[in-house]
N, C-alpha and C positions, 0 to 999 in steps of 0.2 A: 496374473502378470501384476507386477509392482509398478507403480506410477514413479518414474525417476524423478519427477518435481515435488515428491513428497517427503524424499529422504533427508534424515537428519544430516546437517553440515552443508547441505546444497545451497549455493549463493544465488540470491535474487538480486537484480539491480534496478534501481530506480533512477530514471532520467528525466532532466528538464532540457528538451531539444537533444542535443548531441551529447551533452554533458552529464556523465554519471555523477549523481549527487548523494547517493547511499548504497550501501551493501548490506542486504539482509540475510543473515546466516541463520539457517532454520534450525530451531531447537525442538521443534515438535509440531504435532498437529491434533487438533481437536476437532474434527471435521464437522462444518466445512471451513473452520477456521486454521489458519497456519499461525506459527509463532516464531519469532527470531530475536536475534541480538542485533542491533543496528549500529554499523559503522557508517558515520557520516563524513561525507567529502565536501570539498569545496563546492560551493553554489546551494549547499543545504540550507545555510542561515536564512536564505531569503522566504524559505518555506516552514522554518521552525514555529513561528508564531501561528501559522495556519493550522497545523497539525495540533498545537496546544489549545486553540480556539475550538477545533473540533472535539477534543477530549472534554473541555468544560461544558460545551453544549450537551454532550451526551450525559455528563454526570449531573447536569440539571434538568434532564430530559426535555431539553429544548431542541426537538426534532426538527424543526424548521430551520433553525440556525445550523444544526449538524448536517442537514442536507445542502445547505447553501455550502458549507466548507467541502462537503464531499464533491459538489460540483465544480468548486475551484480547483480542487486537487486534480479530478479525474481531466479537466481542462488544460491543465499547465503541466501535469507529469505522466510519465509512461514507465511501466514496470516489464522487466524481462524475465523469462523463466531461467533457470541454472543453465540450460543450453544456448542461451542467447537470444531465444525466439520470443517475440513479443506477446505479451499477454493482451487479450482482446478486452476483458473487462474484470476490473479489480474493485474491491473497497478496502481502503489500506487505513490504519490507525498507526501513528507513531508517537509513543508515549514519551513523556519528559524523563522517564526512568532508562531510556535507551534500549526499549524494546519495541516489538512491534507484532500487531496482529492483523491478519488479511484474508479476505475470501476472493476467490477468482473464478473465472469462467473462460473456457476455450473460445468462445463466440460473444460477439457484442450483445448485450441486452436491447430486447427491442424498446424502442421508445414510441410514445404517442404523443403527437403534437396537439395541444388544446385546440 
């Protein structure tokens, strides 16, 4: 059985609260990563610098800073599947060239309090 969430041209949506701020149109998958073209919407500009900071941190292998960006992204944004259902857990990278890559999971990751 084929997973409908993995089909090329499927549109995933990124939200800040109830506002859709980006559409991610799937261009391919290299499991576990999905790849897409990004169409930004009103409200995205507030987060553009955060995604750029995350990309710069990864390029410099500054994993602590990259993790901080990830936490900020996950606390502020929500991602939905093409059918509109919420994605329980995801790691999203939106690149300055208008593309995106992300991993996702059907259930929240377990977190351990220190």
